[in-house]
N, C-alpha and C positions, 0 to 999 in steps of 0.2 A: 211275292209281296213281302217286304221286310216287316218284322215284328216291331211293335211299339215298345220302347224301353221303359219298364216300370221302375220305381225308385230302388227296389232291392237289386235289380239287375244293374242299374246305373252305378250303385256303390261297388258291386262286384267288378265292373269294368274299370272304374277308377282304381281299384286295387290292382287289376291287371296292368294298367298303365304305370302305377307306382313300382310294381315288380320289374317290369321291363326297363323303366327309367333307371332304377337302382342298378340293375345289371349293366345297362349301357354306360353309366358312370364308372362302374368297376372295370369294364372292358378297356377303358382308356387309362385309368389311374393305376390299375393293378396288373397291367399286361406283362410285366416282367416277374411277377410273383406266381409260383406254382399254385399255392393255396388260393390266391386271388382269382386265377383263371378258373379253378374248379368252382368257386362260389359264383362266379359270373355265369358259367354254363348252367349251374343249378337255378340261378335266378331266371334266365331265359326259359328254361324248361318249365319252371313253376308258373311263369306268366302264361305259357301256352296251355298248361294243364288247367289253370284257373279259368281261362277263357272257355275251354271246353265244358267245364263244370257250369259256367254261366249259361251256356247254350242249353244244357239239359234242364237246368232250373227254370229257364225262361220258356222253353217250348212245352214242357210237361211238368207242372209243379207237383204232380203226384209221384214222380220218379225220384229215387235217390241216385245221385251220380255213382257210377261204378268206382270201385277202389283202385283197380289196376289201370295203367295208362292205356294198354291195348283195349281193354274193355270199355274205357271211356271214349276212345275213338269210335269203336263200333256202335256204342250207344248213341253218340252224337250223330253219326252217319245215318242211323236208322230214323232218328227223329227228324233230321233235316229233310231226308228224302220223303218221309211220310207226309210232311207238311208242305211239300212242293218246292222246297229250296234245294240248292245244289249241295252235294255231299261235302264233307270236310275237305278243304283245299290243302294243297301242298303236303300230302301225307308223307311222302318220302322225305321231305325236308324236316318235318317235325319229328319223324322217327329217327332221323340222323341226330338231331339235338338230344333226344332222349337216350340214344345209344352212347353218345359222348359222355352224358351224365352218368350212365350206368357203368361205363368203363372206368371212370374216375372213382366212383364210389365202391365198386365191387371187385375191380381188377387192378386197381392201383395204376391204371394207364392214364397219365395226366394229359390234359388238352394242351396243345401248343397255341401260339398267338393266331395262327391261321384258323384253327378249329374255333376259337372264340369269335373271330371275325365272321366266320360262316354262320355260327349260331346266332349272332346278332342280326345279320341280314335275313336269315331264314325266319327267325321269330317275328321280326318286324313285318316282313312281307305276309306271313301267315295271318298275323293279327289284323293287318289292314284288310286283307281279303275276307276273313271271317266276319269281322264287325260290319263291313260293308254289305255282305250278303244277308246276314241274319237281321241286323237292326238298321241298316242304311246309314251307318255311322262312319266317319273318317277317323281312324285310329289316331292320326297325328293331331286331330283337333280335340281329342279328349284331354282337357286341361286340368292338371292338378292345381293350377293357379287359382281356380275358383274356390278352393277350400281354404285359401289363405285369408286370415281374418283382417289384417291391417290394410286399410284402403290405400295408403300411399305406396306401400311396398307392393301390393297386388297390382296397382296401375303401372308401376315400372316393369313388372314382369309380364303384364299383358302387352306392353309396348315391345318388350323383347320378343315375345312369341309372334307378334305381328311382323316384326322385322325379320324373324326367322322364316316365316312363310313367304316373304318377299326376297329371300336369299341375300339379305343385307347383314352379313355376318359380323362386321365390326359393330354395327348398331345393336345387333342382338346381344353381343358381349357387353357393350357399354351399359345398356339398360338393365340387363340381368345382374351385372356386378353392382350397379348402383342400388338395386333392390336389396341384395344381400348385405351390402355395406350399411345401408340405412337400418336394416333389421339388427345387425350387430351393434351399431351405434346406440340404438334404442335400449338395448339390454346391458350394454357395457358397464355403465355406472352402477347398476343394481348388482352386478356380479363381482366386478373387480375394481370399481372406482374409476375415476377419470382424471387425467392430467389437464391443467388449464390449457386453453387453446393457444396455439402458436408458441408453445414452450419448446425450446431447443436444447436445454441443458439444466443442470442443477449445480449448486455450489458444493464442492467437496473439500474437506480438510483432512490432512493426514493425522497420525497419532500425536504429532507435536503442535497441532493447531495451525499449520501452514496451509493456505489455500492452494488446492491443486490447480493444474492448468485447465484452460478451456477445453482442450482436447480430451483430457481425462474426464471432465464433467460431461461432455457429450457422449463419450463411450459408456459411462455409467448410466446415463439417461436412456440410451438406446437399449442397454441390457435390461433395464427395468421395463421398458416398453415391450420387449420381446417376451419377458416372463409374464407380464400382464396379459398379453395376447394369448400365449400358450395356455395359461390358466383359464381364460375365457373359453377357448375352444374345447378344452377338456371338460369343463363344467357343462357345456352345452352338448356334449357327446359327439362333437365333430371329429372326423378322421383327419388328422393333421397332414398325412401324406396326400389325401385327396385335396385338401385346402391348398397345399403348396402347388399341386398340379394346376388347380384353378388360378392361382396367382400368377403362374408362369404365362398363362394365356391372357388373363384379364388385366394384369398389372395392378397398380395401386389406384384406389378410388378415394376421392375426397368429396364429401357432401358439403356444399357451401351453405352459408347462412340463409340465402334466398331460396333454398331448396333445390338448386341445381347440382350438377356433379361434374367434377373434373377427373381426367384419367391420365395416368403416366405409366410408361413401360408396357410390358406385356408383349404378346405376339403381334408384330407389325403387319403380317399378312395371314390373318386367320382364315381357315377353310370351314366347310360345313361341319366337319366333325368337331372342330374346336368350339364353334358356336353352339352346337347341340350339347356338348359336354357342359359348357358354362351355364347354359339355360337350365339343363336338367339338374346340375349340382346346386345352383342357386335356389331353384324352386324346392328341391328336396330338403335343403338345409334350412330354409325359412320355415317350412312345414314342421321340421324337427324342432326348431327353436320354439315355435309357438306351442308345440305339444309339451314342451318342458316348462316354459315360463308363463304360459297363458298369454294375456294381452301384451303386445310389445310396448304399449303405453303405460302399463302398470305390471311389470314383471313380478311374478309370484304374488300378485294381488296387492302389491305395495306401490304407493305413489310418492313416497317421501324423498325419493332420489331425484325428483324432477322439480 
């Protein structure tokens, strides 16, 4: 009989999902980076370890989780069996993840892309089985979206998650990207200011007062836009490489006056991994933005920009 999830355990499991999701994003965006692959494996291993610690804390509040990974597995196994549940699932697989992490940290043996892919699959399968057995929860349905404060952004991401569950990958990407774009739009003016709508260029003059060509004006305007965007991403703590990976898949999003959203460019035939990446990246980034600026409707507690 699965255990009831108490509030403390629920927070721990949300953290597990955050750790897994961050690692899943890195596994796509940092696959060609040695350091990125190491950090990704560490993230998957930490998600597994945090889940085991949640098991110990939930099944016996008097016990302190063991320090070492092997001791934590044994401790979890003992508690699960004692309470009539199945022992820790997929032991060989989570041991494999931990060995990849140890090899990287202690033996300078760096994981390759295949290792990272295996760790992603093994950790996801393990977490799905463990949470189902202990708490009767579907790991895929533990949603970080619930902790997003802004209603409009949250509803777009809820729509994306629903589409993902139905294997509607393009709709997943469109809804998730719209949510992230709306969040960025809400804080843009507060951080870097905003150009008037539908502006396509600015007037330039040379040092002799002669007006430059329309082409030069457009180039200068685009350069200012790129600098503005880059400053916004840096201020919000966003990883620019991850953002560009997201843009390659999601394309460009425009939020219309009536609250709709139009999309252009991006991957024309996205698959499940593309959709999962965009949904995870958009959700994580919105949470990060809110943690930095507070309310999206009053960034940094100020409303004078609106």
